[in-house]
PASEBA-1860 file (N, C-alpha, C; in nm, 3 decimals):
! residues 273
1> MRFRRTAL> 11.509/7.343/1.456/11.572/7.225/1.516/11.476/7.106/1.516 ~ 11.347/7.140/1.550/11.247/7.033/1.550/11.229/6.976/1.411 ~ 11.232/7.062/1.310/11.217/7.016/1.171/11.333/6.925/1.132 ~ 11.454/6.960/1.178/11.572/6.879/1.143/11.563/6.740/1.204 ~ 11.519/6.735/1.329/11.505/6.603/1.394/11.402/6.519/1.321 ~ 11.296/6.583/1.279/11.190/6.511/1.207/11.242/6.457/1.074 ~ 11.320/6.538/1.006/11.375/6.496/0.876/11.470/6.377/0.894 ~ 11.555/6.383/0.995/11.648/6.272/1.021/11.572/6.145/1.056
9> ALIAAAIA> 11.466/6.159/1.132/11.386/6.043/1.168/11.322/5.981/1.045 ~ 11.277/6.066/0.953/11.215/6.015/0.830/11.317/5.942/0.743 ~ 11.439/5.998/0.737/11.545/5.933/0.657/11.581/5.798/0.717 ~ 11.595/5.791/0.850/11.628/5.665/0.917/11.519/5.562/0.893 ~ 11.395/5.606/0.899/11.283/5.514/0.877/11.285/5.462/0.734 ~ 11.320/5.552/0.641/11.325/5.510/0.500/11.434/5.407/0.477 ~ 11.551/5.429/0.541/11.661/5.333/0.528/11.624/5.198/0.587 ~ 11.559/5.203/0.704/11.517/5.078/0.769/11.416/5.005/0.683
17> ASACSRKP> 11.321/5.082/0.626/11.220/5.019/0.541/11.283/4.958/0.418 ~ 11.384/5.028/0.362/11.453/4.975/0.244/11.525/4.846/0.277 ~ 11.593/4.842/0.394/11.665/4.721/0.436/11.570/4.605/0.456 ~ 11.453/4.637/0.517/11.358/4.529/0.542/11.298/4.476/0.412 ~ 11.295/4.563/0.308/11.234/4.521/0.183/11.329/4.441/0.095 ~ 11.458/4.432/0.133/11.553/4.357/0.052/11.517/4.209/0.054 ~ 11.503/4.153/-0.062/11.465/4.013/-0.071/11.575/3.933/-0.139 ~ 11.588/3.804/-0.104/11.692/3.722/-0.168/11.667/3.710/-0.318
25> GSIDISPK> 11.775/3.726/-0.393/11.762/3.714/-0.538/11.837/3.595/-0.595 ~ 11.942/3.551/-0.525/12.021/3.438/-0.574/12.107/3.382/-0.461 ~ 12.165/3.264/-0.486/12.258/3.202/-0.392/12.385/3.166/-0.470 ~ 12.497/3.212/-0.419/12.627/3.186/-0.481/12.696/3.074/-0.404 ~ 12.715/2.957/-0.468/12.778/2.842/-0.403/12.919/2.823/-0.457 ~ 13.009/2.787/-0.368/13.147/2.756/-0.407/13.191/2.628/-0.336 ~ 13.260/2.535/-0.410/13.290/2.538/-0.553/13.167/2.508/-0.638 ~ 13.181/2.527/-0.769/13.069/2.510/-0.861/13.048/2.364/-0.902
33> KVKIYGIE> 13.150/2.282/-0.881/13.142/2.141/-0.917/13.231/2.064/-0.820 ~ 13.185/1.947/-0.776/13.257/1.872/-0.672/13.278/1.727/-0.715 ~ 13.399/1.678/-0.693/13.427/1.536/-0.710/13.493/1.487/-0.581 ~ 13.435/1.385/-0.520/13.485/1.331/-0.394/13.541/1.192/-0.419 ~ 13.666/1.171/-0.379/13.730/1.040/-0.392/13.727/0.971/-0.256 ~ 13.652/0.860/-0.248/13.648/0.782/-0.125/13.514/0.791/-0.054 ~ 13.463/0.675/-0.013/13.337/0.668/0.062/13.360/0.721/0.204 ~ 13.259/0.792/0.255/13.262/0.858/0.387/13.358/0.976/0.394
41> RGQRLTAR> 13.411/1.019/0.281/13.491/1.141/0.278/13.401/1.259/0.241 ~ 13.440/1.378/0.286/13.352/1.491/0.270/13.416/1.609/0.200 ~ 13.330/1.700/0.160/13.370/1.826/0.096/13.282/1.936/0.151 ~ 13.343/2.046/0.193/13.267/2.159/0.246/13.228/2.255/0.134 ~ 13.099/2.287/0.126/13.050/2.388/0.033/13.019/2.516/0.110 ~ 13.041/2.629/0.049/13.005/2.757/0.109/12.901/2.824/0.021 ~ 12.811/2.897/0.085/12.704/2.962/0.009/12.681/3.103/0.064 ~ 12.660/3.197/-0.029/12.625/3.334/0.007/12.487/3.365/-0.050
49> VLDRKGQP> 12.398/3.414/0.036/12.267/3.458/-0.009/12.279/3.604/-0.051 ~ 12.238/3.633/-0.175/12.250/3.767/-0.229/12.113/3.826/-0.260 ~ 12.102/3.959/-0.247/11.976/4.022/-0.286/11.974/4.042/-0.438 ~ 11.871/4.109/-0.487/11.855/4.122/-0.632/11.959/4.214/-0.695 ~ 12.031/4.288/-0.611/12.138/4.374/-0.660/12.275/4.309/-0.643 ~ 12.275/4.183/-0.597/12.401/4.113/-0.579/12.471/4.142/-0.448 ~ 12.402/4.206/-0.356/12.460/4.237/-0.227/12.426/4.125/-0.127 ~ 12.522/4.090/-0.038/12.498/3.978/0.055/12.390/4.009/0.158
57> LEGAPTWS> 12.315/3.906/0.190/12.214/3.912/0.295/12.254/3.820/0.409 ~ 12.209/3.853/0.527/12.233/3.764/0.640/12.137/3.646/0.632 ~ 12.187/3.530/0.681/12.104/3.410/0.681/12.175/3.293/0.615 ~ 12.145/3.174/0.661/12.209/3.052/0.609/12.105/2.969/0.533 ~ 12.144/2.914/0.419/12.051/2.830/0.343/12.039/2.691/0.404 ~ 11.936/2.622/0.363/11.923/2.480/0.398/11.980/2.398/0.283 ~ 12.033/2.277/0.317/12.101/2.194/0.218/12.028/2.062/0.201 ~ 12.027/2.011/0.078/11.964/1.880/0.050/12.034/1.816/-0.069
65> ASNDVVVA> 12.019/1.684/-0.082/12.077/1.609/-0.194/11.967/1.539/-0.271 ~ 11.989/1.521/-0.401/11.886/1.464/-0.487/11.870/1.313/-0.470 ~ 11.972/1.245/-0.413/11.963/1.101/-0.392/12.057/1.060/-0.279 ~ 12.072/0.927/-0.260/12.151/0.877/-0.147/12.299/0.857/-0.180 ~ 12.346/0.912/-0.291/12.489/0.905/-0.322/12.569/0.985/-0.219 ~ 12.511/1.099/-0.176/12.574/1.181/-0.074/12.471/1.223/0.029 ~ 12.519/1.267/0.143/12.436/1.331/0.245/12.481/1.476/0.257 ~ 12.385/1.568/0.247/12.414/1.711/0.259/12.381/1.754/0.401
73> ESGGRVVA> 12.483/1.786/0.480/12.463/1.824/0.619/12.440/1.974/0.631 ~ 12.382/2.014/0.745/12.367/2.156/0.771/12.505/2.219/0.780 ~ 12.518/2.338/0.728/12.648/2.402/0.724/12.719/2.381/0.592 ~ 12.665/2.294/0.504/12.721/2.278/0.371/12.820/2.165/0.353 ~ 12.839/2.081/0.454/12.931/1.968/0.436/12.859/1.854/0.364 ~ 12.924/1.803/0.257/12.867/1.694/0.178/12.951/1.569/0.202 ~ 12.888/1.459/0.240/12.958/1.335/0.273/12.920/1.227/0.172 ~ 13.023/1.162/0.115/13.002/1.058/0.015/12.954/0.929/0.082
81> KKAGKSMV> 12.854/0.865/0.021/12.800/0.740/0.074/12.815/0.623/-0.022 ~ 12.819/0.650/-0.151/12.841/0.544/-0.250/12.879/0.609/-0.382 ~ 12.933/0.528/-0.472/12.975/0.580/-0.602/12.854/0.625/-0.682 ~ 12.870/0.735/-0.756/12.762/0.783/-0.840/12.761/0.935/-0.847 ~ 12.649/0.988/-0.896/12.635/1.133/-0.912/12.511/1.181/-0.839 ~ 12.518/1.303/-0.789/12.406/1.362/-0.717/12.404/1.512/-0.744 ~ 12.294/1.575/-0.707/12.282/1.720/-0.718/12.252/1.773/-0.578 ~ 12.337/1.861/-0.531/12.319/1.920/-0.398/12.258/2.058/-0.415
89> TAAFGDVS> 12.151/2.085/-0.337/12.078/2.210/-0.348/12.089/2.291/-0.219 ~ 12.115/2.420/-0.234/12.108/2.516/-0.124/11.985/2.603/-0.147 ~ 11.898/2.616/-0.047/11.773/2.691/-0.062/11.759/2.793/0.050 ~ 11.706/2.909/0.013/11.679/3.016/0.111/11.558/3.092/0.061 ~ 11.448/3.083/0.136/11.326/3.147/0.091/11.279/3.089/-0.041 ~ 11.260/3.177/-0.138/11.211/3.134/-0.269/11.323/3.108/-0.370 ~ 11.449/3.123/-0.328/11.559/3.106/-0.423/11.640/2.981/-0.386 ~ 11.708/2.923/-0.485/11.791/2.806/-0.462/11.901/2.799/-0.568
97> AQVPVEVV> 12.002/2.720/-0.541/12.111/2.698/-0.635/12.158/2.554/-0.618 ~ 12.215/2.499/-0.726/12.256/2.359/-0.724/12.401/2.343/-0.766 ~ 12.461/2.236/-0.713/12.598/2.200/-0.747/12.602/2.050/-0.779 ~ 12.658/2.010/-0.896/12.671/1.867/-0.925/12.785/1.807/-0.844 ~ 12.760/1.687/-0.790/12.858/1.616/-0.708/12.877/1.476/-0.764 ~ 13.003/1.436/-0.782/13.034/1.300/-0.826/13.119/1.232/-0.720 ~ 13.085/1.107/-0.688/13.160/1.028/-0.591/13.229/0.913/-0.662 ~ 13.361/0.904/-0.642/13.440/0.794/-0.698/13.482/0.705/-0.581
105> DVASIDIA> 13.446/0.578/-0.589/13.478/0.483/-0.482/13.622/0.435/-0.496 ~ 13.713/0.500/-0.426/13.853/0.457/-0.422/13.896/0.456/-0.276 ~ 13.956/0.345/-0.234/13.991/0.328/-0.093/14.140/0.322/-0.067 ~ 14.218/0.271/-0.164/14.361/0.254/-0.137/14.441/0.252/-0.266 ~ 14.570/0.285/-0.252/14.667/0.269/-0.359/14.776/0.178/-0.303 ~ 14.776/0.053/-0.347/14.870/-0.047/-0.295/14.991/-0.055/-0.387 ~ 15.109/-0.028/-0.332/15.234/-0.032/-0.407/15.316/-0.152/-0.362 ~ 15.365/-0.231/-0.459/15.444/-0.350/-0.425/15.576/-0.346/-0.501
113> PPALSLTG> 15.689/-0.359/-0.428/15.698/-0.363/-0.282/15.689/-0.223/-0.224 ~ 15.662/-0.211/-0.092/15.652/-0.078/-0.030/15.787/-0.008/-0.016 ~ 15.897/-0.083/-0.033/16.031/-0.024/-0.031/16.116/-0.099/-0.132 ~ 16.201/-0.026/-0.205/16.284/-0.091/-0.305/16.417/-0.019/-0.321 ~ 16.513/-0.093/-0.376/16.645/-0.037/-0.406/16.660/-0.029/-0.558 ~ 16.679/0.091/-0.608/16.698/0.112/-0.751/16.849/0.121/-0.776 ~ 16.903/0.011/-0.831/17.047/-0.001/-0.850/17.081/-0.005/-0.998 ~ 17.188/0.062/-1.035/17.233/0.065/-1.174/17.294/0.200/-1.204
121> PAGTSLPI> 17.338/0.221/-1.327/17.392/0.352/-1.365/17.286/0.461/-1.350 ~ 17.328/0.586/-1.334/17.233/0.697/-1.331/17.148/0.694/-1.458 ~ 17.018/0.713/-1.443/16.927/0.705/-1.556/16.857/0.571/-1.567 ~ 16.888/0.479/-1.473/16.817/0.350/-1.471/16.670/0.373/-1.436 ~ 16.581/0.312/-1.513/16.438/0.332/-1.493/16.368/0.204/-1.449 ~ 16.260/0.222/-1.376/16.182/0.110/-1.324/16.037/0.154/-1.307 ~ 15.942/0.089/-1.377/15.802/0.124/-1.354/15.755/0.076/-1.218 ~ 15.684/0.162/-1.147/15.635/0.124/-1.016/15.515/0.031/-1.033
129> SYAVKDSH> 15.503/-0.067/-0.945/15.393/-0.163/-0.952/15.289/-0.126/-0.846 ~ 15.166/-0.103/-0.890/15.063/-0.057/-0.796/14.926/-0.109/-0.837 ~ 14.833/-0.103/-0.743/14.694/-0.138/-0.770/14.605/-0.040/-0.694 ~ 14.511/0.020/-0.765/14.413/0.108/-0.703/14.288/0.025/-0.675 ~ 14.240/0.029/-0.550/14.126/-0.056/-0.511/14.014/0.028/-0.450 ~ 13.891/-0.020/-0.469/13.775/0.048/-0.411/13.746/-0.005/-0.272 ~ 13.636/0.036/-0.214/13.603/-0.004/-0.076/13.570/-0.152/-0.064 ~ 13.550/-0.221/-0.177/13.526/-0.366/-0.177/13.653/-0.443/-0.212
137> QKAIDLKP> 13.767/-0.373/-0.213/13.897/-0.431/-0.247/13.903/-0.483/-0.389 ~ 13.823/-0.424/-0.475/13.825/-0.457/-0.617/13.915/-0.358/-0.690 ~ 14.002/-0.410/-0.779/14.091/-0.323/-0.855/14.011/-0.237/-0.953 ~ 14.044/-0.108/-0.959/13.976/-0.016/-1.050/14.080/0.056/-1.136 ~ 14.036/0.101/-1.252/14.128/0.160/-1.350/14.137/0.311/-1.329 ~ 14.218/0.350/-1.231/14.245/0.491/-1.205/14.396/0.509/-1.194 ~ 14.447/0.619/-1.248/14.590/0.647/-1.241/14.618/0.753/-1.135 ~ 14.708/0.724/-1.043/14.744/0.825/-0.943/14.828/0.937/-1.005
145> AWTSSNPK> 14.835/1.048/-0.934/14.930/1.154/-0.965/15.054/1.127/-0.880 ~ 15.172/1.119/-0.945/15.294/1.077/-0.876/15.386/1.195/-0.844 ~ 15.452/1.186/-0.728/15.553/1.284/-0.690/15.669/1.213/-0.622 ~ 15.787/1.276/-0.631/15.907/1.227/-0.561/15.946/1.332/-0.458 ~ 15.968/1.289/-0.334/16.004/1.384/-0.228/16.145/1.438/-0.246 ~ 16.229/1.367/-0.324/16.367/1.409/-0.347/16.405/1.383/-0.492 ~ 16.368/1.473/-0.583/16.399/1.453/-0.726/16.547/1.450/-0.755 ~ 16.632/1.494/-0.661/16.776/1.487/-0.683/16.827/1.343/-0.673
153> AATISEDG> 16.749/1.256/-0.609/16.785/1.114/-0.602/16.715/1.035/-0.713 ~ 16.585/1.059/-0.730/16.509/0.989/-0.834/16.385/1.069/-0.869 ~ 16.348/1.065/-0.996/16.226/1.129/-1.042/16.124/1.022/-1.076 ~ 16.000/1.064/-1.095/15.897/0.970/-1.139/15.808/1.040/-1.241 ~ 15.778/0.970/-1.349/15.698/1.027/-1.457/15.550/1.018/-1.423 ~ 15.466/1.083/-1.503/15.322/1.078/-1.480/15.267/0.938/-1.501 ~ 15.342/0.852/-1.571/15.300/0.713/-1.592/15.354/0.619/-1.483 ~ 15.425/0.674/-1.385/15.473/0.591/-1.274/15.605/0.522/-1.300
161> VITSVAAG> 15.693/0.581/-1.382/15.825/0.523/-1.408/15.929/0.600/-1.327 ~ 15.998/0.528/-1.237/16.102/0.589/-1.154/16.233/0.587/-1.232 ~ 16.308/0.698/-1.225/16.438/0.708/-1.292/16.540/0.762/-1.194 ~ 16.650/0.689/-1.179/16.754/0.730/-1.084/16.829/0.851/-1.136 ~ 16.872/0.937/-1.042/16.950/1.056/-1.075/17.086/1.050/-1.006 ~ 17.084/1.026/-0.875/17.208/1.017/-0.797/17.181/0.936/-0.672 ~ 17.287/0.890/-0.608/17.273/0.810/-0.486/17.198/0.890/-0.380 ~ 17.107/0.823/-0.312/17.027/0.889/-0.209/16.898/0.814/-0.185
169> TTMIVGKI> 16.807/0.878/-0.116/16.677/0.818/-0.086/16.567/0.916/-0.121 ~ 16.450/0.861/-0.149/16.333/0.944/-0.176/16.208/0.865/-0.142 ~ 16.099/0.936/-0.126/15.968/0.875/-0.107/15.885/0.904/-0.230 ~ 15.839/0.796/-0.295/15.750/0.810/-0.410/15.607/0.799/-0.360 ~ 15.526/0.899/-0.392/15.387/0.903/-0.343/15.292/0.913/-0.461 ~ 15.190/0.828/-0.460/15.082/0.834/-0.558/14.956/0.881/-0.489 ~ 14.885/0.979/-0.549/14.765/1.034/-0.489/14.649/1.036/-0.587 ~ 14.531/1.003/-0.535/14.405/1.022/-0.606/14.313/1.092/-0.507
177> GDIQGGCD> 14.287/1.220/-0.530/14.215/1.297/-0.430/14.296/1.302/-0.301 ~ 14.234/1.260/-0.190/14.304/1.255/-0.062/14.360/1.116/-0.033 ~ 14.338/1.020/-0.122/14.388/0.884/-0.104/14.530/0.877/-0.156 ~ 14.620/0.816/-0.080/14.757/0.808/-0.127/14.825/0.679/-0.082 ~ 14.928/0.641/-0.155/15.014/0.528/-0.122/15.158/0.568/-0.144 ~ 15.250/0.507/-0.071/15.389/0.548/-0.081/15.485/0.431/-0.092 ~ 15.604/0.462/-0.141/15.711/0.363/-0.157/15.844/0.431/-0.127 ~ 15.921/0.373/-0.035/16.055/0.424/-0.004/16.154/0.370/-0.107
185> VTVAVRPI> 16.230/0.458/-0.169/16.325/0.420/-0.273/16.465/0.459/-0.231 ~ 16.555/0.362/-0.235/16.698/0.387/-0.213/16.770/0.374/-0.346 ~ 16.843/0.477/-0.385/16.913/0.478/-0.513/17.061/0.449/-0.490 ~ 17.111/0.347/-0.558/17.254/0.314/-0.556/17.305/0.320/-0.699 ~ 17.395/0.413/-0.726/17.448/0.430/-0.862/17.574/0.345/-0.875 ~ 17.561/0.236/-0.950/17.675/0.147/-0.973/17.648/0.061/-1.095 ~ 17.751/0.014/-1.164/17.730/-0.068/-1.284/17.680/-0.208/-1.249 ~ 17.603/-0.265/-1.340/17.555/-0.402/-1.326/17.603/-0.481/-1.447
193> DRLELRPA> 17.668/-0.595/-1.420/17.725/-0.676/-1.528/17.629/-0.785/-1.574 ~ 17.559/-0.848/-1.480/17.465/-0.954/-1.517/17.361/-0.973/-1.408 ~ 17.253/-1.045/-1.445/17.144/-1.077/-1.352/17.123/-1.228/-1.348 ~ 17.074/-1.276/-1.234/17.028/-1.414/-1.220/16.889/-1.412/-1.159 ~ 16.807/-1.507/-1.200/16.672/-1.520/-1.146/16.661/-1.655/-1.078 ~ 16.625/-1.653/-0.949/16.620/-1.778/-0.872/16.481/-1.795/-0.812 ~ 16.428/-1.923/-0.814/16.490/-2.042/-0.873/16.482/-2.038/-1.025 ~ 16.571/-2.112/-1.091/16.572/-2.117/-1.237/16.450/-2.188/-1.291
201> TALARVGE> 16.401/-2.289/-1.214/16.278/-2.362/-1.250/16.197/-2.382/-1.123 ~ 16.066/-2.361/-1.133/15.980/-2.375/-1.016/15.849/-2.440/-1.057 ~ 15.786/-2.507/-0.960/15.656/-2.572/-0.979/15.553/-2.506/-0.889 ~ 15.431/-2.492/-0.940/15.322/-2.434/-0.859/15.189/-2.490/-0.908 ~ 15.096/-2.502/-0.816/14.960/-2.541/-0.854/14.880/-2.416/-0.892 ~ 14.769/-2.439/-0.959/14.681/-2.328/-0.993/14.634/-2.261/-0.864 ~ 14.652/-2.131/-0.857/14.613/-2.056/-0.738/14.726/-2.036/-0.638 ~ 14.833/-2.112/-0.651/14.947/-2.098/-0.561/15.041/-1.989/-0.611
209> TQHFEVKA> 15.129/-1.944/-0.521/15.226/-1.841/-0.557/15.368/-1.894/-0.546 ~ 15.457/-1.830/-0.620/15.599/-1.863/-0.616/15.678/-1.733/-0.620 ~ 15.770/-1.719/-0.527/15.853/-1.599/-0.521/15.981/-1.619/-0.601 ~ 16.003/-1.529/-0.698/16.127/-1.530/-0.774/16.215/-1.414/-0.725 ~ 16.341/-1.447/-0.701/16.435/-1.348/-0.648/16.540/-1.316/-0.753 ~ 16.560/-1.186/-0.775/16.659/-1.144/-0.873/16.790/-1.113/-0.801 ~ 16.900/-1.160/-0.858/17.033/-1.132/-0.807/17.112/-1.057/-0.913 ~ 17.175/-0.948/-0.871/17.259/-0.869/-0.962/17.405/-0.885/-0.924
217> FGPDGLPI> 17.492/-0.876/-1.024/17.636/-0.888/-1.001/17.707/-0.773/-1.072 ~ 17.806/-0.715/-1.004/17.884/-0.607/-1.062/17.994/-0.661/-1.152 ~ 18.071/-0.573/-1.216/18.182/-0.616/-1.303/18.287/-0.697/-1.228 ~ 18.296/-0.680/-1.097/18.393/-0.755/-1.017/18.342/-0.894/-0.982 ~ 18.219/-0.929/-1.023/18.162/-1.059/-0.996/18.096/-1.071/-0.860 ~ 18.105/-0.967/-0.779/18.044/-0.971/-0.647/17.894/-0.941/-0.655 ~ 17.814/-1.010/-0.572/17.669/-0.990/-0.578/17.628/-0.854/-0.521 ~ 17.521/-0.802/-0.577/17.459/-0.678/-0.527/17.322/-0.718/-0.473
225> SDVAAVFK> 17.303/-0.702/-0.346/17.180/-0.752/-0.282/17.065/-0.653/-0.293 ~ 16.945/-0.707/-0.281/16.821/-0.629/-0.268/16.798/-0.531/-0.383 ~ 16.807/-0.580/-0.506/16.780/-0.492/-0.620/16.635/-0.511/-0.666 ~ 16.578/-0.404/-0.717/16.444/-0.411/-0.774/16.457/-0.415/-0.926 ~ 16.367/-0.486/-0.991/16.374/-0.501/-1.136/16.233/-0.517/-1.192 ~ 16.224/-0.518/-1.324/16.096/-0.536/-1.392/16.073/-0.684/-1.419 ~ 15.963/-0.738/-1.366/15.928/-0.879/-1.388/15.819/-0.888/-1.494 ~ 15.833/-0.988/-1.582/15.732/-1.010/-1.685/15.707/-1.160/-1.701
233> SSDPAVAT> 15.584/-1.194/-1.736/15.548/-1.333/-1.765/15.523/-1.346/-1.914 ~ 15.577/-1.454/-1.974/15.557/-1.475/-2.117/15.414/-1.513/-2.149 ~ 15.339/-1.563/-2.050/15.200/-1.604/-2.072/15.119/-1.574/-1.946 ~ 15.064/-1.452/-1.934/14.985/-1.417/-1.815/14.863/-1.505/-1.793 ~ 14.817/-1.574/-1.897/14.705/-1.666/-1.879/14.747/-1.786/-1.796 ~ 14.875/-1.823/-1.803/14.928/-1.935/-1.723/14.976/-1.886/-1.587 ~ 15.048/-1.775/-1.585/15.099/-1.721/-1.459/15.118/-1.571/-1.471 ~ 15.081/-1.500/-1.367/15.107/-1.356/-1.358/15.216/-1.333/-1.255
241> IDGAGIAT> 15.278/-1.217/-1.261/15.383/-1.185/-1.164/15.378/-1.036/-1.133 ~ 15.394/-0.999/-1.006/15.387/-0.859/-0.967/15.526/-0.798/-0.954 ~ 15.531/-0.672/-0.912/15.656/-0.601/-0.904/15.749/-0.651/-0.796 ~ 15.697/-0.730/-0.702/15.781/-0.787/-0.596/15.834/-0.925/-0.632 ~ 15.802/-0.974/-0.753/15.850/-1.105/-0.795/15.764/-1.220/-0.748 ~ 15.639/-1.192/-0.710/15.547/-1.298/-0.666/15.464/-1.341/-0.786 ~ 15.486/-1.465/-0.831/15.412/-1.521/-0.944/15.294/-1.603/-0.892 ~ 15.182/-1.598/-0.965/15.062/-1.672/-0.927/15.020/-1.760/-1.043
249> GRKAGAAR> 15.000/-1.891/-1.015/14.954/-1.983/-1.118/14.808/-1.959/-1.152 ~ 14.779/-1.945/-1.281/14.642/-1.918/-1.325/14.576/-2.038/-1.392 ~ 14.655/-2.114/-1.471/14.604/-2.236/-1.532/14.724/-2.324/-1.566 ~ 14.698/-2.453/-1.593/14.806/-2.547/-1.621/14.882/-2.504/-1.746 ~ 15.014/-2.516/-1.737/15.099/-2.480/-1.850/15.235/-2.435/-1.803 ~ 15.312/-2.376/-1.892/15.447/-2.327/-1.859/15.458/-2.182/-1.901 ~ 15.524/-2.104/-1.819/15.546/-1.963/-1.849/15.691/-1.928/-1.820 ~ 15.749/-1.848/-1.908/15.883/-1.797/-1.885/15.872/-1.667/-1.805
257> IRVELAGK> 15.945/-1.663/-1.694/15.949/-1.542/-1.612/16.078/-1.467/-1.647 ~ 16.062/-1.343/-1.689/16.176/-1.264/-1.733/16.194/-1.143/-1.641 ~ 16.319/-1.111/-1.613/16.349/-0.994/-1.531/16.447/-0.906/-1.607 ~ 16.429/-0.774/-1.596/16.514/-0.678/-1.667/16.554/-0.565/-1.573 ~ 16.679/-0.522/-1.586/16.729/-0.409/-1.507/16.853/-0.353/-1.573 ~ 16.854/-0.222/-1.595/16.971/-0.151/-1.647/17.027/-0.215/-1.774 ~ 16.938/-0.260/-1.862/16.982/-0.319/-1.987/17.022/-0.465/-1.979 ~ 17.016/-0.526/-1.863/17.046/-0.668/-1.844/16.918/-0.745/-1.822
265> AAEATLLV> 16.922/-0.876/-1.849/16.802/-0.960/-1.836/16.838/-1.099/-1.793 ~ 16.743/-1.169/-1.733/16.756/-1.310/-1.695/16.618/-1.372/-1.701 ~ 16.615/-1.507/-1.716/16.488/-1.577/-1.727/16.485/-1.700/-1.638 ~ 16.362/-1.741/-1.603/16.339/-1.865/-1.529/16.210/-1.926/-1.583 ~ 16.180/-2.047/-1.542/16.059/-2.118/-1.590/15.969/-2.152/-1.472 ~ 15.840/-2.125/-1.490/15.740/-2.163/-1.390/15.645/-2.264/-1.456 ~ 15.636/-2.384/-1.396/15.545/-2.489/-1.443/15.424/-2.490/-1.351 ~ 15.307/-2.475/-1.409/15.181/-2.471/-1.332/15.103/-2.597/-1.364
273> N> 15.058/-2.668/-1.257/14.976/-2.788/-1.279/14.857/-2.790/-1.184
END
């Protein structure tokens, strides 16, 4: 009996000695690559310390970043501070692992107008008008990922073109990372006979704006109010126009403002001085 107790004690001591001799061999970080959209937004990293046989060890690594693009907090949270690229390192004892991090400075997705009525036969299409801006309110060339909350009323393509399906309402949402913008869309399925653009002629100074309003009329000659349409300027160097029909004078000259909807069109003139 005494011999058995001695043997068990020796085995326990051997197991304890083996456990104490386990040394960290690597650190497994997840995810392996990070892209953060938006300043002061964060991403949580997780790390497992493994021994040389790939078995987990107890203990938490320390975190650091290669530059001031991000701040690596204890616990693995990485916070974006400015646009750029950085390398985040997790270290434990003599082992370490790194993850590349990219920060994209995007602050908002502005959609104009924030609500619109898509009127016309089923299948009428309208490109959504939007601007992606950074934290300095500067427009940047990024495309959102688009979704429709009710595809039975209207769908939206990856290029941001809304297409009516049936009468109803939907919310169109554009997302870049966690940044998003939305537009409420009301679909009215009805024929359109003609369009008018008012005023027919307008004057504006350089830097001033002029609102053009589109009027639609059905086959019965009655007006259809609050329709959305595609606005275009014949000379953007003279005047630009957004999706809400707001034209801005850029330099002296004349520009034809054209509106299109459901295969119909109308024009007006903007004189800039």
